[in-house]
N, CA and C atoms as an extended XYZ file, in Angstrom:
339
Properties=species:S:1:pos:R:3:atomname:S:1:resname:S:1:resid:I:1 pbc="F F F"
N       118.392      117.471       96.223 N   MET     1
C       117.999      116.137       95.777 CA  MET     1
C       119.245      115.369       95.387 C   MET     1
N       119.447      114.183       95.958 N   SER     2
C       120.632      113.393       95.658 CA  SER     2
C       120.473      112.696       94.316 C   SER     2
N       121.567      112.209       93.776 N   ASN     3
C       121.546      111.486       92.501 CA  ASN     3
C       120.836      110.149       92.614 C   ASN     3
N       120.697      109.625       93.838 N   ASN     4
C       120.057      108.327       94.030 CA  ASN     4
C       118.538      108.417       94.168 C   ASN     4
N       118.005      109.613       94.266 N   ALA     5
C       116.560      109.772       94.451 CA  ALA     5
C       115.832      109.412       93.161 C   ALA     5
N       114.717      108.697       93.314 N   LYS     6
C       113.913      108.333       92.151 CA  LYS     6
C       112.947      109.466       91.848 C   LYS     6
N       112.725      109.742       90.575 N   PRO     7
C       111.751      110.785       90.244 CA  PRO     7
C       110.368      110.406       90.768 C   PRO     7
N       109.606      111.393       91.200 N   GLU     8
C       108.261      111.161       91.744 CA  GLU     8
C       107.389      110.414       90.746 C   GLU     8
N       107.504      110.750       89.466 N   MET     9
C       106.679      110.108       88.445 CA  MET     9
C       106.917      108.589       88.439 C   MET     9
N       108.148      108.177       88.584 N   GLU    10
C       108.468      106.754       88.589 CA  GLU    10
C       107.834      106.056       89.797 C   GLU    10
N       107.830      106.701       90.948 N   LEU    11
C       107.240      106.111       92.138 CA  LEU    11
C       105.717      106.051       92.059 C   LEU    11
N       105.121      106.934       91.273 N   ASP    12
C       103.668      106.992       91.202 CA  ASP    12
C       103.102      106.330       89.955 C   ASP    12
N       103.837      105.435       89.347 N   SER    13
C       103.294      104.737       88.182 CA  SER    13
C       102.647      103.432       88.646 C   SER    13
N       101.464      103.194       88.141 N   TYR    14
C       100.679      102.040       88.552 CA  TYR    14
C       100.295      101.222       87.332 C   TYR    14
N       100.154       99.923       87.547 N   ILE    15
C        99.585       99.044       86.534 CA  ILE    15
C        98.128       98.868       86.911 C   ILE    15
N        97.235       99.124       85.977 N   ARG    16
C        95.803       98.976       86.238 CA  ARG    16
C        95.266       97.912       85.300 C   ARG    16
N        94.620       96.894       85.894 N   LEU    17
C        94.045       95.789       85.133 CA  LEU    17
C        92.588       95.618       85.542 C   LEU    17
N        91.767       95.184       84.611 N   VAL    18
C        90.354       94.971       84.896 CA  VAL    18
C        90.058       93.487       84.768 C   VAL    18
N        89.514       92.911       85.839 N   SER    19
C        89.057       91.521       85.799 CA  SER    19
C        87.539       91.535       85.676 C   SER    19
N        86.936       90.377       85.677 N   CYS    20
C        85.494       90.272       85.484 CA  CYS    20
C        84.706       91.057       86.525 C   CYS    20
N        85.220       91.151       87.750 N   ASN    21
C        84.463       91.825       88.802 CA  ASN    21
C        85.215       92.944       89.508 C   ASN    21
N        86.481       93.165       89.182 N   SER    22
C        87.287       94.125       89.936 CA  SER    22
C        88.249       94.882       89.034 C   SER    22
N        88.714       95.993       89.584 N   GLU    23
C        89.873       96.663       88.994 CA  GLU    23
C        91.031       96.397       89.944 C   GLU    23
N        92.170       96.014       89.385 N   TRP    24
C        93.372       95.724       90.168 CA  TRP    24
C        94.378       96.827       89.884 C   TRP    24
N        94.913       97.420       90.933 N   VAL    25
C        95.931       98.452       90.798 CA  VAL    25
C        97.193       97.897       91.456 C   VAL    25
N        98.269       97.854       90.701 N   ILE    26
C        99.519       97.283       91.193 CA  ILE    26
C       100.577       98.378       91.210 C   ILE    26
N       101.166       98.562       92.371 N   ASP    27
C       102.251       99.515       92.551 CA  ASP    27
C       103.534       98.689       92.652 C   ASP    27
N       104.210       98.537       91.527 N   GLU    28
C       105.410       97.685       91.504 CA  GLU    28
C       106.537       98.243       92.372 C   GLU    28
N       106.676       99.556       92.415 N   ALA    29
C       107.772      100.160       93.180 CA  ALA    29
C       107.658       99.851       94.666 C   ALA    29
N       106.433       99.791       95.184 N   ARG    30
C       106.219       99.561       96.616 CA  ARG    30
C       105.762       98.146       96.942 C   ARG    30
N       105.573       97.305       95.911 N   LYS    31
C       105.106       95.918       96.090 CA  LYS    31
C       103.763       95.883       96.809 C   LYS    31
N       102.831       96.729       96.344 N   LEU    32
C       101.495       96.807       96.919 CA  LEU    32
C       100.456       96.635       95.820 C   LEU    32
N        99.307       96.076       96.193 N   TYR    33
C        98.206       95.985       95.237 CA  TYR    33
C        96.912       96.402       95.923 C   TYR    33
N        95.956       96.744       95.080 N   LEU    34
C        94.650       97.172       95.548 CA  LEU    34
C        93.611       96.534       94.641 C   LEU    34
N        92.602       95.934       95.233 N   ARG    35
C        91.489       95.356       94.474 CA  ARG    35
C        90.250       96.176       94.780 C   ARG    35
N        89.642       96.719       93.732 N   VAL    36
C        88.497       97.597       93.881 CA  VAL    36
C        87.357       97.056       93.023 C   VAL    36
N        86.137       96.951       93.554 N   PRO    37
C        85.005       96.512       92.731 CA  PRO    37
C        84.869       97.398       91.490 C   PRO    37
N        84.505       96.783       90.370 N   ARG    38
C        84.420       97.521       89.106 CA  ARG    38
C        83.391       98.637       89.119 C   ARG    38
N        82.386       98.551       89.958 N   ASP    39
C        81.338       99.570       89.932 CA  ASP    39
C        81.676      100.813       90.767 C   ASP    39
N        82.892      100.899       91.312 N   VAL    40
C        83.317      102.075       92.066 CA  VAL    40
C        83.645      103.193       91.083 C   VAL    40
N        83.271      104.422       91.456 N   LYS    41
C        83.548      105.557       90.573 CA  LYS    41
C        85.062      105.700       90.373 C   LYS    41
N        85.480      106.311       89.267 N   PRO    42
C        86.918      106.472       88.989 CA  PRO    42
C        87.656      107.117       90.166 C   PRO    42
N        88.900      106.706       90.365 N   PHE    43
C        89.689      107.177       91.498 CA  PHE    43
C        91.146      107.301       91.095 C   PHE    43
N        91.885      108.041       91.887 N   ASN    44
C        93.315      108.190       91.697 CA  ASN    44
C        94.011      107.413       92.811 C   ASN    44
N        94.740      106.344       92.481 N   PRO    45
C        95.400      105.534       93.521 CA  PRO    45
C        96.343      106.336       94.408 C   PRO    45
N        96.924      107.375       93.872 N   ARG    46
C        97.869      108.205       94.626 CA  ARG    46
C        97.209      108.830       95.852 C   ARG    46
N        95.888      109.030       95.785 N   ASN    47
C        95.178      109.696       96.879 CA  ASN    47
C        94.653      108.731       97.951 C   ASN    47
N        94.883      107.449       97.782 N   LEU    48
C        94.329      106.463       98.725 CA  LEU    48
C        95.303      106.182       99.863 C   LEU    48
N        94.792      106.031      101.091 N   PRO    49
C        95.679      105.766      102.236 CA  PRO    49
C        96.327      104.382      102.156 C   PRO    49
N        97.484      104.260      102.757 N   ARG    50
C        98.276      103.018      102.732 CA  ARG    50
C        97.496      101.824      103.291 C   ARG    50
N        96.606      102.036      104.279 N   ASN    51
C        95.917      100.910      104.918 CA  ASN    51
C        94.923      100.219      103.979 C   ASN    51
N        94.630      100.799      102.830 N   LEU    52
C        93.750      100.137      101.855 CA  LEU    52
C        94.511       99.180      100.946 C   LEU    52
N        95.811       99.284      100.924 N   TRP    53
C        96.659       98.481      100.045 CA  TRP    53
C        97.120       97.217      100.768 C   TRP    53
N        97.440       96.184       99.987 N   SER    54
C        97.978       94.928      100.522 CA  SER    54
C        99.320       94.640       99.869 C   SER    54
N       100.170       93.953      100.590 N   GLU    55
C       101.498       93.608      100.071 CA  GLU    55
C       101.437       92.342       99.223 C   GLU    55
N       102.370       92.239       98.294 N   TYR    56
C       102.522       91.025       97.488 CA  TYR    56
C       104.008       90.790       97.241 C   TYR    56
N       104.345       89.573       96.851 N   SER    57
C       105.729       89.230       96.558 CA  SER    57
C       106.065       89.518       95.093 C   SER    57
N       105.253       88.970       94.195 N   HIS    58
C       105.435       89.198       92.766 CA  HIS    58
C       104.150       88.822       92.050 C   HIS    58
N       104.076       89.106       90.763 N   PHE    59
C       102.877       88.768       90.010 CA  PHE    59
C       103.254       88.397       88.581 C   PHE    59
N       102.327       87.694       87.938 N   THR    60
C       102.473       87.377       86.524 CA  THR    60
C       101.150       87.665       85.828 C   THR    60
N       101.251       87.909       84.553 N   ILE    61
C       100.062       88.045       83.718 CA  ILE    61
C       100.186       86.999       82.624 C   ILE    61
N        99.277       86.035       82.646 N   ASP    62
C        99.249       84.981       81.636 CA  ASP    62
C        98.346       85.460       80.500 C   ASP    62
N        98.956       85.955       79.440 N   GLU    63
C        98.171       86.516       78.334 CA  GLU    63
C        97.371       85.447       77.599 C   GLU    63
N        97.894       84.240       77.544 N   GLU    64
C        97.178       83.158       76.860 CA  GLU    64
C        95.866       82.820       77.571 C   GLU    64
N        95.899       82.794       78.905 N   LYS    65
C        94.702       82.498       79.701 CA  LYS    65
C        93.953       83.763       80.112 C   LYS    65
N        94.485       84.937       79.788 N   SER    66
C        93.935       86.223       80.248 CA  SER    66
C        93.746       86.191       81.759 C   SER    66
N        94.847       85.941       82.461 N   GLU    67
C        94.772       85.734       83.903 CA  GLU    67
C        95.875       86.507       84.630 C   GLU    67
N        95.488       87.171       85.710 N   LEU    68
C        96.432       87.798       86.623 CA  LEU    68
C        96.661       86.835       87.774 C   LEU    68
N        97.923       86.613       88.119 N   VAL    69
C        98.261       85.780       89.275 CA  VAL    69
C        99.143       86.616       90.199 C   VAL    69
N        98.639       86.892       91.394 N   LEU    70
C        99.394       87.623       92.421 CA  LEU    70
C        99.903       86.609       93.437 C   LEU    70
N       101.199       86.619       93.678 N   TYR    71
C       101.799       85.750       94.684 CA  TYR    71
C       101.978       86.595       95.939 C   TYR    71
N       101.306       86.219       97.001 N   LEU    72
C       101.286       87.033       98.204 CA  LEU    72
C       102.508       86.839       99.092 C   LEU    72
N       103.204       85.722       98.906 N   ASN    73
C       104.428       85.504       99.680 CA  ASN    73
C       105.500       84.904       98.773 C   ASN    73
N       106.758       85.001       99.202 N   ALA    74
C       107.890       84.545       98.394 CA  ALA    74
C       107.874       83.035       98.167 C   ALA    74
N       107.250       82.295       99.086 N   GLU    75
C       107.186       80.830       98.949 CA  GLU    75
C       106.156       80.398       97.912 C   GLU    75
N       105.373       81.327       97.410 N   CYS    76
C       104.315       81.059       96.424 CA  CYS    76
C       103.247       80.113       96.965 C   CYS    76
N       103.043       80.113       98.285 N   SER    77
C       102.027       79.255       98.879 CA  SER    77
C       100.688       79.974       99.033 C   SER    77
N       100.663       81.286       98.829 N   ARG    78
C        99.416       82.066       98.873 CA  ARG    78
C        99.324       82.855       97.571 C   ARG    78
N        98.257       82.587       96.828 N   ILE    79
C        98.100       83.242       95.532 CA  ILE    79
C        96.669       83.758       95.364 C   ILE    79
N        96.538       84.740       94.499 N   ILE    80
C        95.232       85.213       94.053 CA  ILE    80
C        95.249       85.141       92.540 C   ILE    80
N        94.203       84.564       91.973 N   LYS    81
C        94.055       84.514       90.520 CA  LYS    81
C        92.806       85.280       90.133 C   LYS    81
N        92.896       86.011       89.046 N   ALA    82
C        91.740       86.737       88.537 CA  ALA    82
C        91.729       86.649       87.018 C   ALA    82
N        90.565       86.376       86.443 N   HIS    83
C        90.414       86.370       84.993 CA  HIS    83
C        90.316       87.813       84.520 C   HIS    83
N        91.201       88.191       83.614 N   LEU    84
C        91.168       89.550       83.095 CA  LEU    84
C        90.003       89.697       82.127 C   LEU    84
N        89.360       90.833       82.194 N   HIS    85
C        88.169       91.075       81.383 CA  HIS    85
C        88.573       91.462       79.965 C   HIS    85
N        88.077       90.707       79.017 N   THR    86
C        88.255       91.030       77.601 CA  THR    86
C        86.914       90.852       76.924 C   THR    86
N        86.683       91.570       75.849 N   GLN    87
C        85.407       91.476       75.147 CA  GLN    87
C        85.169       90.051       74.663 C   GLN    87
N        83.991       89.525       74.958 N   GLY    88
C        83.572       88.228       74.441 CA  GLY    88
C        84.346       87.027       74.936 C   GLY    88
N        84.992       87.124       76.086 N   HIS    89
C        85.782       85.978       76.561 CA  HIS    89
C        84.945       84.930       77.272 C   HIS    89
N        83.717       85.259       77.659 N   GLY    90
C        82.827       84.267       78.254 CA  GLY    90
C        83.108       83.919       79.693 C   GLY    90
N        83.983       84.630       80.383 N   GLN    91
C        84.330       84.305       81.770 CA  GLN    91
C        83.535       85.108       82.794 C   GLN    91
N        82.655       85.976       82.347 N   CYS    92
C        81.975       86.874       83.296 CA  CYS    92
C        80.640       86.336       83.793 C   CYS    92
N        80.416       85.061       83.699 N   GLY    93
C        79.191       84.482       84.230 CA  GLY    93
C        79.222       84.437       85.744 C   GLY    93
N        78.158       83.938       86.355 N   GLU    94
C        78.038       83.884       87.814 CA  GLU    94
C        79.193       83.112       88.465 C   GLU    94
N        79.690       82.065       87.803 N   ASP    95
C        80.746       81.244       88.398 CA  ASP    95
C        82.084       81.955       88.471 C   ASP    95
N        82.241       83.066       87.780 N   HIS    96
C        83.546       83.715       87.722 CA  HIS    96
C        83.524       85.118       88.313 C   HIS    96
N        82.604       85.393       89.207 N   LYS    97
C        82.498       86.737       89.768 CA  LYS    97
C        83.430       86.966       90.946 C   LYS    97
N        84.031       85.949       91.494 N   LEU    98
C        84.886       86.118       92.662 CA  LEU    98
C        86.328       85.794       92.325 C   LEU    98
N        87.242       86.460       93.002 N   SER    99
C        88.646       86.098       92.958 CA  SER    99
C        88.920       85.366       94.263 C   SER    99
N        89.802       84.416       94.225 N   TYR   100
C        90.032       83.585       95.397 CA  TYR   100
C        91.467       83.692       95.874 C   TYR   100
N        91.641       83.680       97.179 N   THR   101
C        92.951       83.518       97.777 CA  THR   101
C        93.022       82.064       98.223 C   THR   101
N        94.070       81.379       97.801 N   ILE   102
C        94.177       79.944       98.074 CA  ILE   102
C        95.425       79.675       98.900 C   ILE   102
N        95.245       79.015      100.018 N   GLU   103
C        96.376       78.511      100.787 CA  GLU   103
C        96.769       77.183      100.154 C   GLU   103
N        97.977       77.104       99.620 N   MET   104
C        98.396       75.900       98.902 CA  MET   104
C        98.374       74.673       99.808 C   MET   104
N        98.672       74.832      101.097 N   SER   105
C        98.643       73.684      102.009 CA  SER   105
C        97.217       73.134      102.109 C   SER   105
N        96.199       74.016      102.120 N   GLN   106
C        94.818       73.570      102.171 CA  GLN   106
C        94.447       72.862      100.866 C   GLN   106
N        94.931       73.370       99.766 N   LEU   107
C        94.647       72.754       98.472 CA  LEU   107
C        95.243       71.355       98.411 C   LEU   107
N        96.484       71.215       98.858 N   LYS   108
C        97.140       69.902       98.855 CA  LYS   108
C        96.414       68.931       99.774 C   LYS   108
N        95.973       69.404      100.969 N   ASP   109
C        95.218       68.570      101.895 CA  ASP   109
C        93.923       68.089      101.250 C   ASP   109
N        93.254       68.983      100.536 N   GLY   110
C        91.998       68.635       99.885 CA  GLY   110
C        92.185       67.625       98.766 C   GLY   110
N        93.315       67.696       98.071 N   LEU   111
C        93.559       66.769       96.969 CA  LEU   111
C        93.952       65.377       97.462 C   LEU   111
N        94.578       65.321       98.636 N   SER   112
C        95.035       64.017       99.144 CA  SER   112
C        93.942       63.268       99.901 C   SER   112
N        92.808       63.914      100.214 N   SER   113
C        91.772       63.201      100.969 CA  SER   113
C        90.766       62.545      100.059 C   SER   113
């Protein structure tokens, strides 16, 4: 093992977040994310095949808004926002059950018409 090799534990660390309708698993080392419906039985992300994961550029967590924002490309023109689930936050109604991917060009077109 060379001195430059990363320990396996570091490569297999995941950030797990729960939104109103999904569990989000973020693999920062590989720049991959996974969105899984909340009603799926517990799972180990390490055992899931690569084709279930999607790439992302970067992400932020807005603690004030309890919101996860995934930027799918470096230009920040494709994003996914999800309301993080917290007790009594009131965001889990019917209107907030979906997470959306938004093409910023489509959003700008819609605002200018």
